[in-house]
Backbone of each chain as nested JSON, in Angstrom:
{
  "chains": [
    {"id": "A", "residues": [
      {"number": 1, "name": "UNK", "atoms": {"N": [0.785, -1.269, 0.064], "CA": [0.082, -0.41, 0.208], "C": [0.886, 1.29, 0.208]}},
      {"number": 2, "name": "UNK", "atoms": {"N": [0.533, 2.366, -0.804], "CA": [1.007, 3.649, -1.112], "C": [0.349, 4.497, -0.925]}},
      {"number": 3, "name": "UNK", "atoms": {"N": [1.023, 5.999, -1.138], "CA": [0.481, 7.108, -1.354], "C": [0.333, 7.318, -2.893]}},
      {"number": 4, "name": "UNK", "atoms": {"N": [0.864, 6.313, -3.731], "CA": [1.414, 6.739, -5.014], "C": [0.303, 6.476, -5.966]}},
      {"number": 5, "name": "UNK", "atoms": {"N": [-0.374, 7.088, -6.945], "CA": [-1.26, 6.743, -7.856], "C": [-1.125, 6.032, -8.607]}},
      {"number": 6, "name": "UNK", "atoms": {"N": [-2.364, 5.456, -9.494], "CA": [-2.388, 4.309, -10.351], "C": [-4.279, 3.985, -10.474]}},
      {"number": 7, "name": "UNK", "atoms": {"N": [-4.123, 2.953, -11.318], "CA": [-5.262, 2.109, -11.371], "C": [-5.946, 1.242, -9.816]}},
      {"number": 8, "name": "UNK", "atoms": {"N": [-5.215, 1.644, -9.312], "CA": [-5.981, 0.616, -8.289], "C": [-7.076, 1.684, -7.169]}},
      {"number": 9, "name": "UNK", "atoms": {"N": [-7.691, 0.872, -5.943], "CA": [-8.608, 1.677, -5.23], "C": [-7.955, 2.624, -4.143]}},
      {"number": 10, "name": "UNK", "atoms": {"N": [-8.387, 3.833, -3.924], "CA": [-8.032, 4.905, -3.405], "C": [-8.821, 5.27, -1.838]}},
      {"number": 11, "name": "UNK", "atoms": {"N": [-8.643, 4.977, -1.077], "CA": [-9.442, 5.571, 0.172], "C": [-8.572, 6.195, 0.747]}},
      {"number": 12, "name": "UNK", "atoms": {"N": [-9.737, 7.378, 1.509], "CA": [-8.852, 8.358, 2.912], "C": [-8.986, 7.728, 3.891]}},
      {"number": 13, "name": "UNK", "atoms": {"N": [-8.227, 7.849, 4.763], "CA": [-8.338, 7.395, 6.036], "C": [-7.316, 8.362, 7.528]}},
      {"number": 14, "name": "UNK", "atoms": {"N": [-7.538, 8.866, 8.385], "CA": [-7.439, 9.227, 9.295], "C": [-6.365, 8.692, 10.344]}},
      {"number": 15, "name": "UNK", "atoms": {"N": [-5.191, 8.801, 10.516], "CA": [-4.376, 8.019, 11.487], "C": [-3.744, 9.152, 11.974]}},
      {"number": 16, "name": "UNK", "atoms": {"N": [-3.69, 9.187, 13.678], "CA": [-3.384, 10.181, 14.482], "C": [-3.661, 11.866, 14.267]}},
      {"number": 17, "name": "UNK", "atoms": {"N": [-4.938, 11.53, 13.864], "CA": [-5.472, 13.124, 13.83], "C": [-5.264, 13.673, 12.274]}},
      {"number": 18, "name": "UNK", "atoms": {"N": [-4.051, 13.087, 11.01], "CA": [-4.001, 13.153, 10.025], "C": [-4.376, 12.508, 8.67]}},
      {"number": 19, "name": "UNK", "atoms": {"N": [-4.888, 13.019, 7.58], "CA": [-5.666, 12.478, 6.757], "C": [-4.736, 12.071, 5.756]}},
      {"number": 20, "name": "UNK", "atoms": {"N": [-4.504, 10.901, 5.13], "CA": [-4.519, 10.015, 4.603], "C": [-4.719, 9.333, 3.329]}},
      {"number": 21, "name": "UNK", "atoms": {"N": [-4.218, 9.685, 2.143], "CA": [-5.002, 9.048, 0.857], "C": [-4.112, 7.503, 1.12]}},
      {"number": 22, "name": "UNK", "atoms": {"N": [-4.731, 6.474, 0.868], "CA": [-4.062, 5.143, 0.969], "C": [-4.485, 4.417, -0.4]}},
      {"number": 23, "name": "UNK", "atoms": {"N": [-3.523, 3.999, -1.12], "CA": [-3.826, 3.235, -2.616], "C": [-3.341, 1.699, -2.638]}},
      {"number": 24, "name": "UNK", "atoms": {"N": [-3.899, 0.972, -2.818], "CA": [-3.909, -0.693, -2.722], "C": [-4.782, -1.551, -3.587]}},
      {"number": 25, "name": "UNK", "atoms": {"N": [-4.157, -2.672, -3.356], "CA": [-5.205, -3.598, -4.358], "C": [-6.182, -4.265, -3.487]}},
      {"number": 26, "name": "UNK", "atoms": {"N": [-6.024, -3.941, -2.624], "CA": [-6.647, -4.582, -0.901], "C": [-8.03, -3.772, -1.045]}},
      {"number": 27, "name": "UNK", "atoms": {"N": [-8.857, -4.658, -0.261], "CA": [-10.421, -4.098, -0.241], "C": [-10.064, -2.8, 0.911]}},
      {"number": 28, "name": "UNK", "atoms": {"N": [-11.782, -2.184, 0.826], "CA": [-11.333, -0.833, 1.648], "C": [-11.594, -0.868, 2.988]}},
      {"number": 29, "name": "UNK", "atoms": {"N": [-12.047, -2.306, 3.561], "CA": [-11.957, -2.748, 4.615], "C": [-10.743, -2.963, 5.313]}},
      {"number": 30, "name": "UNK", "atoms": {"N": [-10.317, -3.901, 4.579], "CA": [-8.977, -3.997, 4.899], "C": [-7.846, -2.97, 5.148]}},
      {"number": 31, "name": "UNK", "atoms": {"N": [-8.104, -1.566, 4.37], "CA": [-7.11, -0.934, 4.754], "C": [-7.438, 0.094, 5.67]}},
      {"number": 32, "name": "UNK", "atoms": {"N": [-8.64, 0.251, 5.716], "CA": [-9.449, 0.705, 7.52], "C": [-8.824, 0.252, 8.421]}},
      {"number": 33, "name": "UNK", "atoms": {"N": [-8.909, -1.42, 8.711], "CA": [-8.395, -1.772, 9.699], "C": [-6.98, -1.38, 9.715]}},
      {"number": 34, "name": "UNK", "atoms": {"N": [-6.415, -1.65, 8.594], "CA": [-5.085, -1.241, 8.859], "C": [-4.503, -0.16, 9.185]}},
      {"number": 35, "name": "UNK", "atoms": {"N": [-5.371, 0.734, 9.004], "CA": [-5.601, 2.241, 9.127], "C": [-5.762, 2.273, 10.926]}},
      {"number": 36, "name": "UNK", "atoms": {"N": [-6.348, 1.907, 11.017], "CA": [-7.226, 2.049, 12.933], "C": [-6.137, 0.883, 13.419]}},
      {"number": 37, "name": "UNK", "atoms": {"N": [-5.42, 0.035, 13.309], "CA": [-4.726, -0.468, 14.03], "C": [-3.258, 0.088, 14.445]}},
      {"number": 38, "name": "UNK", "atoms": {"N": [-2.91, 1.133, 12.873], "CA": [-1.537, 2.249, 13.144], "C": [-2.28, 3.179, 14.189]}},
      {"number": 39, "name": "UNK", "atoms": {"N": [-3.48, 3.826, 13.965], "CA": [-3.588, 4.447, 14.592], "C": [-4.007, 4.138, 16.358]}},
      {"number": 40, "name": "UNK", "atoms": {"N": [-4.306, 3.085, 16.785], "CA": [-4.363, 2.711, 17.94], "C": [-2.956, 2.358, 18.471]}},
      {"number": 41, "name": "UNK", "atoms": {"N": [-2.026, 2.13, 17.784], "CA": [-0.667, 1.775, 18.168], "C": [-0.011, 2.833, 18.415]}},
      {"number": 42, "name": "UNK", "atoms": {"N": [-0.544, 4.143, 17.685], "CA": [0.362, 5.204, 18.108], "C": [-0.234, 5.719, 19.375]}},
      {"number": 43, "name": "UNK", "atoms": {"N": [-1.17, 5.617, 19.585], "CA": [-2.238, 6.609, 21.012], "C": [-1.481, 5.505, 21.93]}},
      {"number": 44, "name": "UNK", "atoms": {"N": [-1.654, 4.321, 21.905], "CA": [-0.991, 3.34, 23.044], "C": [0.456, 3.508, 23.567]}},
      {"number": 45, "name": "UNK", "atoms": {"N": [1.201, 3.987, 22.177], "CA": [2.934, 4.263, 22.53], "C": [2.915, 5.827, 23.323]}},
      {"number": 46, "name": "UNK", "atoms": {"N": [1.746, 6.626, 22.745], "CA": [1.961, 8.013, 23.398], "C": [1.47, 7.72, 24.788]}},
      {"number": 47, "name": "UNK", "atoms": {"N": [0.324, 7.001, 25.116], "CA": [0.133, 6.838, 26.695], "C": [1.273, 6.435, 27.455]}},
      {"number": 48, "name": "UNK", "atoms": {"N": [1.998, 5.814, 26.675], "CA": [3.374, 5.523, 27.576], "C": [4.545, 6.6, 27.537]}},
      {"number": 49, "name": "UNK", "atoms": {"N": [4.286, 7.204, 26.672], "CA": [5.608, 8.011, 26.365], "C": [4.938, 9.102, 25.852]}},
      {"number": 50, "name": "UNK", "atoms": {"N": [4.574, 10.131, 26.38], "CA": [3.767, 11.295, 26.082], "C": [4.371, 12.282, 25.612]}},
      {"number": 51, "name": "UNK", "atoms": {"N": [6.053, 11.952, 25.791], "CA": [7.13, 13.526, 25.531], "C": [7.75, 12.996, 24.273]}},
      {"number": 52, "name": "UNK", "atoms": {"N": [7.018, 12.129, 23.448], "CA": [7.468, 11.8, 22.299], "C": [6.718, 12.223, 20.83]}},
      {"number": 53, "name": "UNK", "atoms": {"N": [7.411, 13.183, 20.158], "CA": [6.889, 13.708, 19.139], "C": [6.193, 13.105, 18.345]}},
      {"number": 54, "name": "UNK", "atoms": {"N": [5.37, 13.301, 17.214], "CA": [4.552, 12.439, 16.057], "C": [5.559, 11.701, 15.406]}},
      {"number": 55, "name": "UNK", "atoms": {"N": [6.466, 12.043, 15.169], "CA": [7.068, 11.838, 14.203], "C": [8.31, 10.77, 14.962]}},
      {"number": 56, "name": "UNK", "atoms": {"N": [8.555, 10.375, 15.982], "CA": [9.185, 9.66, 16.741], "C": [8.454, 8.519, 17.328]}},
      {"number": 57, "name": "UNK", "atoms": {"N": [7.087, 8.864, 17.337], "CA": [6.091, 7.689, 17.7], "C": [5.747, 7.041, 16.769]}},
      {"number": 58, "name": "UNK", "atoms": {"N": [5.819, 7.38, 15.634], "CA": [5.384, 6.749, 14.226], "C": [6.368, 5.801, 14.156]}},
      {"number": 59, "name": "UNK", "atoms": {"N": [7.782, 6.246, 14.069], "CA": [8.733, 5.225, 13.922], "C": [8.727, 4.669, 15.01]}},
      {"number": 60, "name": "UNK", "atoms": {"N": [8.463, 4.595, 16.262], "CA": [8.654, 3.394, 16.767], "C": [7.489, 2.658, 16.737]}},
      {"number": 61, "name": "UNK", "atoms": {"N": [6.567, 2.884, 16.683], "CA": [5.472, 2.198, 15.802], "C": [5.645, 1.015, 15.279]}},
      {"number": 62, "name": "UNK", "atoms": {"N": [6.348, 1.745, 13.518], "CA": [6.785, 0.95, 12.875], "C": [7.944, -0.249, 13.567]}},
      {"number": 63, "name": "UNK", "atoms": {"N": [8.725, 0.25, 14.816], "CA": [9.995, -0.676, 14.903], "C": [9.191, -1.877, 15.541]}},
      {"number": 64, "name": "UNK", "atoms": {"N": [7.853, -1.297, 16.28], "CA": [7.267, -2.328, 17.289], "C": [6.765, -3.325, 16.267]}},
      {"number": 65, "name": "UNK", "atoms": {"N": [6.059, -2.527, 15.198], "CA": [5.127, -3.511, 14.515], "C": [6.233, -4.894, 13.848]}},
      {"number": 66, "name": "UNK", "atoms": {"N": [7.642, -4.266, 13.338], "CA": [8.977, -5.012, 12.537], "C": [8.958, -5.757, 13.48]}},
      {"number": 67, "name": "UNK", "atoms": {"N": [9.088, -5.775, 14.864], "CA": [9.555, -6.891, 16.094], "C": [8.501, -7.687, 15.835]}},
      {"number": 68, "name": "UNK", "atoms": {"N": [7.137, -7.431, 15.771], "CA": [6.23, -8.327, 15.668], "C": [6.28, -9.23, 14.983]}},
      {"number": 69, "name": "UNK", "atoms": {"N": [6.393, -8.637, 13.231], "CA": [6.387, -9.72, 12.035], "C": [7.639, -10.521, 12.277]}},
      {"number": 70, "name": "UNK", "atoms": {"N": [8.895, -10.306, 12.767], "CA": [9.9, -11.022, 12.586], "C": [9.481, -12.258, 13.429]}},
      {"number": 71, "name": "UNK", "atoms": {"N": [8.589, -11.81, 14.721], "CA": [8.465, -12.893, 15.853], "C": [7.682, -13.806, 15.044]}},
      {"number": 72, "name": "UNK", "atoms": {"N": [6.723, -13.168, 14.002], "CA": [5.589, -13.953, 13.572], "C": [6.148, -14.814, 12.178]}},
      {"number": 73, "name": "UNK", "atoms": {"N": [7.065, -14.502, 12.229], "CA": [7.901, -15.002, 10.485], "C": [8.567, -15.992, 11.273]}},
      {"number": 74, "name": "UNK", "atoms": {"N": [9.435, -16.081, 12.54], "CA": [9.654, -17.244, 12.861], "C": [8.966, -18.512, 13.483]}},
      {"number": 75, "name": "UNK", "atoms": {"N": [7.681, -18.023, 13.884], "CA": [6.882, -19.139, 14.192], "C": [6.428, -19.558, 13.3]}},
      {"number": 76, "name": "UNK", "atoms": {"N": [6.082, -19.076, 12.004], "CA": [5.627, -19.203, 10.804], "C": [6.561, -20.437, 9.96]}},
      {"number": 77, "name": "UNK", "atoms": {"N": [8.003, -20.1, 10.213], "CA": [9.098, -21.161, 9.554], "C": [8.948, -22.332, 10.414]}},
      {"number": 78, "name": "UNK", "atoms": {"N": [9.081, -22.174, 11.231], "CA": [8.48, -23.672, 12.413], "C": [7.676, -24.431, 12.096]}},
      {"number": 79, "name": "UNK", "atoms": {"N": [6.365, -23.932, 11.931], "CA": [5.357, -24.484, 11.505], "C": [5.336, -25.002, 10.199]}},
      {"number": 80, "name": "UNK", "atoms": {"N": [5.815, -24.391, 9.203], "CA": [6.774, -25.012, 7.959], "C": [7.485, -26.115, 7.855]}},
      {"number": 81, "name": "UNK", "atoms": {"N": [8.272, -25.708, 8.804], "CA": [9.331, -26.979, 8.99], "C": [8.547, -27.943, 9.876]}},
      {"number": 82, "name": "UNK", "atoms": {"N": [7.875, -28.313, 10.407], "CA": [7.044, -28.918, 11.17], "C": [6.03, -29.73, 10.065]}},
      {"number": 83, "name": "UNK", "atoms": {"N": [5.653, -29.181, 9.341], "CA": [4.595, -29.834, 8.105], "C": [5.707, -30.37, 7.364]}},
      {"number": 84, "name": "UNK", "atoms": {"N": [6.851, -29.914, 7.002], "CA": [7.799, -30.836, 5.783], "C": [8.266, -31.845, 6.69]}},
      {"number": 85, "name": "UNK", "atoms": {"N": [8.782, -31.845, 7.932], "CA": [8.836, -33.447, 8.392], "C": [8.012, -34.131, 8.728]}},
      {"number": 86, "name": "UNK", "atoms": {"N": [6.697, -33.85, 8.339], "CA": [5.525, -34.877, 8.332], "C": [5.194, -34.927, 7.206]}},
      {"number": 87, "name": "UNK", "atoms": {"N": [5.532, -34.612, 6.209], "CA": [5.522, -34.608, 4.571], "C": [4.313, -34.017, 4.254]}},
      {"number": 88, "name": "UNK", "atoms": {"N": [3.992, -32.879, 4.8], "CA": [2.884, -32.256, 4.664], "C": [2.875, -31.128, 3.413]}},
      {"number": 89, "name": "UNK", "atoms": {"N": [4.189, -30.874, 3.183], "CA": [4.397, -29.832, 2.121], "C": [5.118, -30.394, 0.918]}}
    ]},
    {"id": "B", "residues": [
      {"number": 1, "name": "UNK", "atoms": {"N": [9.199, -4.023, 22.084], "CA": [10.13, -2.61, 22.422], "C": [10.032, -1.711, 22.578]}},
      {"number": 2, "name": "UNK", "atoms": {"N": [10.42, -0.48, 23.625], "CA": [10.069, 0.776, 23.393], "C": [10.959, 1.968, 23.921]}},
      {"number": 3, "name": "UNK", "atoms": {"N": [10.71, 3.275, 24.193], "CA": [11.47, 3.931, 24.189], "C": [11.477, 3.717, 26.302]}},
      {"number": 4, "name": "UNK", "atoms": {"N": [10.94, 3.217, 26.764], "CA": [10.761, 3.308, 28.09], "C": [11.778, 2.789, 28.953]}},
      {"number": 5, "name": "UNK", "atoms": {"N": [12.028, 3.257, 30.165], "CA": [13.33, 3.045, 30.969], "C": [12.788, 1.585, 31.607]}},
      {"number": 6, "name": "UNK", "atoms": {"N": [13.618, 0.941, 32.232], "CA": [13.37, -0.046, 33.392], "C": [14.902, -1.24, 33.176]}},
      {"number": 7, "name": "UNK", "atoms": {"N": [15.068, -2.501, 33.823], "CA": [15.988, -3.392, 34.07], "C": [16.562, -3.867, 32.692]}},
      {"number": 8, "name": "UNK", "atoms": {"N": [15.705, -3.707, 31.611], "CA": [15.787, -4.045, 30.272], "C": [16.788, -3.782, 29.901]}},
      {"number": 9, "name": "UNK", "atoms": {"N": [17.638, -4.508, 28.519], "CA": [18.576, -3.76, 27.53], "C": [18.558, -2.512, 26.817]}},
      {"number": 10, "name": "UNK", "atoms": {"N": [19.411, -1.527, 26.969], "CA": [18.526, -0.425, 25.93], "C": [19.98, -0.15, 25.264]}},
      {"number": 11, "name": "UNK", "atoms": {"N": [19.586, 0.101, 23.783], "CA": [20.57, 0.654, 22.83], "C": [20.222, 1.628, 22.221]}},
      {"number": 12, "name": "UNK", "atoms": {"N": [21.268, 2.239, 21.391], "CA": [20.917, 3.524, 20.71], "C": [21.079, 2.986, 19.233]}},
      {"number": 13, "name": "UNK", "atoms": {"N": [19.67, 3.348, 18.376], "CA": [20.177, 2.951, 17.17], "C": [19.562, 4.084, 16.166]}},
      {"number": 14, "name": "UNK", "atoms": {"N": [20.164, 4.324, 14.906], "CA": [19.845, 5.432, 13.866], "C": [18.549, 5.03, 12.877]}},
      {"number": 15, "name": "UNK", "atoms": {"N": [17.362, 5.919, 12.441], "CA": [16.511, 5.323, 12.073], "C": [16.112, 6.674, 10.947]}},
      {"number": 16, "name": "UNK", "atoms": {"N": [16.734, 6.634, 9.877], "CA": [16.388, 7.747, 8.583], "C": [16.964, 9.086, 9.446]}},
      {"number": 17, "name": "UNK", "atoms": {"N": [18.327, 8.667, 9.81], "CA": [18.89, 10.184, 10.424], "C": [18.581, 10.211, 11.778]}},
      {"number": 18, "name": "UNK", "atoms": {"N": [17.841, 9.263, 12.662], "CA": [17.321, 10.366, 14.18], "C": [18.181, 9.144, 15.06]}},
      {"number": 19, "name": "UNK", "atoms": {"N": [18.277, 9.449, 15.954], "CA": [18.959, 8.659, 17.218], "C": [17.451, 8.02, 17.716]}},
      {"number": 20, "name": "UNK", "atoms": {"N": [17.504, 6.872, 18.068], "CA": [16.555, 6.393, 18.892], "C": [17.418, 5.274, 20.238]}},
      {"number": 21, "name": "UNK", "atoms": {"N": [16.56, 5.421, 20.778], "CA": [17.272, 4.568, 22.489], "C": [16.361, 3.941, 22.558]}},
      {"number": 22, "name": "UNK", "atoms": {"N": [16.597, 2.234, 22.179], "CA": [15.141, 1.481, 22.365], "C": [15.549, 0.391, 23.245]}},
      {"number": 23, "name": "UNK", "atoms": {"N": [14.491, 0.135, 24.049], "CA": [14.716, -0.855, 25.234], "C": [14.048, -2.023, 25.086]}},
      {"number": 24, "name": "UNK", "atoms": {"N": [14.753, -3.436, 25.149], "CA": [13.983, -4.609, 25.112], "C": [14.275, -5.521, 25.581]}},
      {"number": 25, "name": "UNK", "atoms": {"N": [13.821, -6.786, 25.489], "CA": [14.551, -8.04, 25.971], "C": [14.851, -8.427, 25.091]}},
      {"number": 26, "name": "UNK", "atoms": {"N": [14.745, -8.033, 23.837], "CA": [15.497, -8.635, 22.663], "C": [17.223, -8.559, 22.698]}},
      {"number": 27, "name": "UNK", "atoms": {"N": [17.631, -9.161, 22.128], "CA": [19.412, -9.075, 21.685], "C": [19.667, -7.918, 20.791]}},
      {"number": 28, "name": "UNK", "atoms": {"N": [20.811, -7.16, 21.415], "CA": [21.374, -6.005, 20.515], "C": [21.159, -6.404, 19.139]}},
      {"number": 29, "name": "UNK", "atoms": {"N": [21.375, -7.839, 18.665], "CA": [21.543, -7.674, 17.078], "C": [20.321, -8.088, 16.376]}},
      {"number": 30, "name": "UNK", "atoms": {"N": [18.944, -8.097, 17.267], "CA": [17.665, -8.39, 17.196], "C": [17.396, -6.769, 16.921]}},
      {"number": 31, "name": "UNK", "atoms": {"N": [17.695, -5.8, 17.97], "CA": [16.937, -4.448, 17.697], "C": [17.617, -3.931, 16.172]}},
      {"number": 32, "name": "UNK", "atoms": {"N": [19.125, -4.216, 16.537], "CA": [19.987, -3.325, 15.075], "C": [19.019, -4.034, 13.784]}},
      {"number": 33, "name": "UNK", "atoms": {"N": [18.726, -5.287, 13.631], "CA": [17.744, -5.65, 12.27], "C": [17.04, -5.118, 12.151]}},
      {"number": 34, "name": "UNK", "atoms": {"N": [15.81, -4.736, 13.46], "CA": [14.749, -4.319, 13.472], "C": [14.845, -2.554, 12.883]}},
      {"number": 35, "name": "UNK", "atoms": {"N": [15.526, -2.319, 13.538], "CA": [16.118, -0.822, 13.295], "C": [16.429, -0.278, 11.443]}},
      {"number": 36, "name": "UNK", "atoms": {"N": [17.145, -1.465, 11.325], "CA": [17.382, -1.101, 10.2], "C": [16.553, -1.57, 8.844]}},
      {"number": 37, "name": "UNK", "atoms": {"N": [15.482, -2.39, 9.039], "CA": [14.419, -2.637, 8.057], "C": [13.486, -1.52, 8.027]}},
      {"number": 38, "name": "UNK", "atoms": {"N": [13.676, -1.081, 9.385], "CA": [12.269, 0.418, 9.448], "C": [13.215, 1.674, 8.93]}},
      {"number": 39, "name": "UNK", "atoms": {"N": [14.405, 1.262, 8.994], "CA": [15.104, 2.434, 7.879], "C": [14.863, 2.21, 6.242]}},
      {"number": 40, "name": "UNK", "atoms": {"N": [15.694, 1.042, 5.953], "CA": [15.25, 0.658, 4.979], "C": [13.601, 0.945, 4.141]}},
      {"number": 41, "name": "UNK", "atoms": {"N": [12.737, 1.03, 4.61], "CA": [11.543, 0.975, 4.541], "C": [11.398, 2.382, 4.341]}},
      {"number": 42, "name": "UNK", "atoms": {"N": [11.758, 3.258, 5.042], "CA": [11.524, 4.468, 4.839], "C": [11.962, 5.108, 3.86]}},
      {"number": 43, "name": "UNK", "atoms": {"N": [13.553, 4.695, 3.266], "CA": [13.947, 5.185, 2.227], "C": [13.438, 4.552, 1.463]}},
      {"number": 44, "name": "UNK", "atoms": {"N": [13.037, 3.449, 0.734], "CA": [12.19, 3.158, -0.091], "C": [10.829, 3.301, -0.639]}},
      {"number": 45, "name": "UNK", "atoms": {"N": [9.961, 4.018, 0.492], "CA": [8.888, 4.693, 0.606], "C": [9.195, 6.414, 0.132]}},
      {"number": 46, "name": "UNK", "atoms": {"N": [10.203, 6.569, 0.62], "CA": [11.075, 8.018, 0.183], "C": [11.081, 8.153, -1.257]}},
      {"number": 47, "name": "UNK", "atoms": {"N": [11.994, 7.272, -1.712], "CA": [12.532, 7.088, -3.151], "C": [11.409, 7.003, -4.222]}},
      {"number": 48, "name": "UNK", "atoms": {"N": [9.99, 6.565, -3.45], "CA": [8.947, 6.287, -4.538], "C": [7.725, 7.729, -4.41]}},
      {"number": 49, "name": "UNK", "atoms": {"N": [7.749, 8.312, -3.169], "CA": [7.151, 9.038, -2.952], "C": [8.012, 10.46, -2.278]}},
      {"number": 50, "name": "UNK", "atoms": {"N": [8.763, 11.37, -2.835], "CA": [9.597, 12.081, -2.334], "C": [9.32, 13.846, -1.928]}},
      {"number": 51, "name": "UNK", "atoms": {"N": [7.943, 13.631, -1.978], "CA": [7.355, 15.034, -1.65], "C": [6.789, 14.65, 0.028]}},
      {"number": 52, "name": "UNK", "atoms": {"N": [6.82, 13.217, 0.307], "CA": [6.157, 13.32, 1.406], "C": [7.011, 13.56, 2.804]}},
      {"number": 53, "name": "UNK", "atoms": {"N": [6.521, 14.514, 3.702], "CA": [7.286, 14.897, 4.998], "C": [7.664, 13.719, 5.898]}},
      {"number": 54, "name": "UNK", "atoms": {"N": [8.739, 13.744, 6.907], "CA": [9.62, 12.385, 7.255], "C": [8.186, 11.993, 8.151]}},
      {"number": 55, "name": "UNK", "atoms": {"N": [7.37, 13.111, 8.873], "CA": [6.139, 12.756, 9.508], "C": [4.905, 11.605, 8.962]}},
      {"number": 56, "name": "UNK", "atoms": {"N": [4.702, 12.129, 7.699], "CA": [3.561, 11.097, 6.906], "C": [4.378, 9.883, 6.635]}},
      {"number": 57, "name": "UNK", "atoms": {"N": [5.893, 9.758, 6.306], "CA": [6.645, 8.824, 5.69], "C": [6.468, 7.622, 6.831]}},
      {"number": 58, "name": "UNK", "atoms": {"N": [6.888, 8.17, 7.724], "CA": [6.965, 7.314, 9.329], "C": [5.416, 6.602, 9.151]}},
      {"number": 59, "name": "UNK", "atoms": {"N": [4.526, 7.234, 9.398], "CA": [3.107, 6.718, 9.708], "C": [2.906, 5.64, 8.418]}},
      {"number": 60, "name": "UNK", "atoms": {"N": [3.234, 6.249, 7.143], "CA": [2.727, 5.045, 5.962], "C": [4.121, 4.066, 6.014]}},
      {"number": 61, "name": "UNK", "atoms": {"N": [5.365, 4.045, 6.516], "CA": [5.771, 2.904, 6.576], "C": [5.242, 1.672, 7.784]}},
      {"number": 62, "name": "UNK", "atoms": {"N": [4.52, 2.625, 8.835], "CA": [3.794, 1.996, 9.81], "C": [2.777, 0.998, 9.02]}},
      {"number": 63, "name": "UNK", "atoms": {"N": [2.179, 1.758, 8.207], "CA": [1.002, 1.305, 7.58], "C": [1.074, 0.127, 6.667]}},
      {"number": 64, "name": "UNK", "atoms": {"N": [2.468, -0.051, 6.038], "CA": [2.685, -0.681, 5.294], "C": [3.287, -2.238, 6.372]}},
      {"number": 65, "name": "UNK", "atoms": {"N": [3.687, -1.974, 7.347], "CA": [4.386, -2.913, 8.296], "C": [3.183, -3.602, 8.717]}},
      {"number": 66, "name": "UNK", "atoms": {"N": [1.836, -3.209, 8.559], "CA": [1.096, -3.714, 9.556], "C": [0.578, -4.717, 8.779]}},
      {"number": 67, "name": "UNK", "atoms": {"N": [0.196, -3.968, 7.438], "CA": [-0.47, -5.111, 6.079], "C": [0.423, -6.143, 5.923]}},
      {"number": 68, "name": "UNK", "atoms": {"N": [1.497, -6.308, 5.973], "CA": [2.259, -7.19, 5.961], "C": [1.909, -8.184, 7.345]}},
      {"number": 69, "name": "UNK", "atoms": {"N": [2.192, -7.762, 8.159], "CA": [1.508, -8.3, 9.545], "C": [0.607, -9.138, 9.393]}},
      {"number": 70, "name": "UNK", "atoms": {"N": [-0.417, -8.66, 9.084], "CA": [-2.224, -8.835, 8.878], "C": [-1.874, -10.394, 7.85]}},
      {"number": 71, "name": "UNK", "atoms": {"N": [-1.133, -10.426, 6.715], "CA": [-1.11, -10.687, 5.673], "C": [-0.413, -12.465, 6.003]}},
      {"number": 72, "name": "UNK", "atoms": {"N": [0.69, -12.285, 6.785], "CA": [1.373, -13.013, 7.891], "C": [0.87, -13.975, 8.476]}},
      {"number": 73, "name": "UNK", "atoms": {"N": [-0.115, -13.189, 9.31], "CA": [-0.978, -13.575, 10.182], "C": [-2.12, -14.667, 9.733]}},
      {"number": 74, "name": "UNK", "atoms": {"N": [-2.277, -14.063, 8.689], "CA": [-3.669, -15.278, 7.75], "C": [-3.255, -16.238, 6.992]}},
      {"number": 75, "name": "UNK", "atoms": {"N": [-1.667, -16.192, 6.795], "CA": [-0.881, -17.456, 6.486], "C": [-0.901, -18.368, 7.542]}},
      {"number": 76, "name": "UNK", "atoms": {"N": [-0.332, -17.964, 8.856], "CA": [0.344, -18.105, 9.728], "C": [-1.122, -19.194, 10.321]}},
      {"number": 77, "name": "UNK", "atoms": {"N": [-2.391, -18.487, 10.174], "CA": [-3.584, -18.94, 10.722], "C": [-3.936, -20.466, 9.919]}},
      {"number": 78, "name": "UNK", "atoms": {"N": [-3.718, -20.023, 8.725], "CA": [-4.278, -21.459, 7.319], "C": [-3.339, -22.461, 8.229]}},
      {"number": 79, "name": "UNK", "atoms": {"N": [-1.811, -22.037, 7.941], "CA": [-0.718, -23.337, 8.393], "C": [-1.607, -24.021, 9.624]}},
      {"number": 80, "name": "UNK", "atoms": {"N": [-1.815, -23.269, 10.75], "CA": [-2.367, -23.741, 12.208], "C": [-3.672, -24.876, 11.861]}},
      {"number": 81, "name": "UNK", "atoms": {"N": [-4.248, -24.048, 11.095], "CA": [-5.318, -25.071, 10.548], "C": [-5.251, -26.184, 9.887]}},
      {"number": 82, "name": "UNK", "atoms": {"N": [-4.346, -25.931, 9.145], "CA": [-4.056, -27.479, 8.28], "C": [-3.323, -28.164, 9.033]}},
      {"number": 83, "name": "UNK", "atoms": {"N": [-2.781, -27.941, 10.421], "CA": [-2.259, -29.089, 11.205], "C": [-2.97, -29.441, 12.212]}},
      {"number": 84, "name": "UNK", "atoms": {"N": [-4.122, -28.344, 12.542], "CA": [-5.06, -28.85, 13.176], "C": [-5.878, -30.24, 12.572]}},
      {"number": 85, "name": "UNK", "atoms": {"N": [-6.197, -29.942, 11.113], "CA": [-6.727, -31.12, 10.502], "C": [-6.649, -31.891, 10.254]}},
      {"number": 86, "name": "UNK", "atoms": {"N": [-4.888, -32.514, 10.509], "CA": [-3.514, -33.399, 10.1], "C": [-3.628, -34.041, 11.331]}},
      {"number": 87, "name": "UNK", "atoms": {"N": [-4.234, -33.258, 12.885], "CA": [-4.348, -33.704, 14.102], "C": [-2.766, -33.4, 14.792]}},
      {"number": 88, "name": "UNK", "atoms": {"N": [-1.736, -32.289, 14.454], "CA": [-0.619, -32.362, 14.699], "C": [-0.657, -31.322, 15.562]}},
      {"number": 89, "name": "UNK", "atoms": {"N": [-1.739, -30.787, 16.55], "CA": [-1.824, -29.789, 17.73], "C": [-2.121, -30.143, 18.588]}}
    ]}
  ]
}
């Protein structure tokens, strides 16, 4: 998903009080859910660290999500390895 | 991972030209990898959308990472469901 233009669907979402025009192949509801998660995570981080400015808050939100992504990726690889061992792939 | 203080390890990383002090239970190398991924993603998005300010760039990076996370989570659930069906859980 990006802010680039193209032939794909474009929807407007609000994240942490700012409007974003997001383009993607995904459904409108998926894009809205993603925006709501980012908004929630930024507000949660702000509650814990009220001195952080919006920019740092957004970067640290991305840091936390990449951390979660790597952990999930590791779990995913273990599941796939287990399936391979059982001859399920 | 967060910017909060505590008894956990704290390391300094640079993301998109700014210094961050990140605290976490994870290894230093894990935190450095996470920071490098966020930095790469911000630079990649900036190359595609040079008019975006740093704040919007950071928020849209978080949006993209949450999108990737949800896709991976869906794949993960499918793998688990397949394992359940095969009596492996």
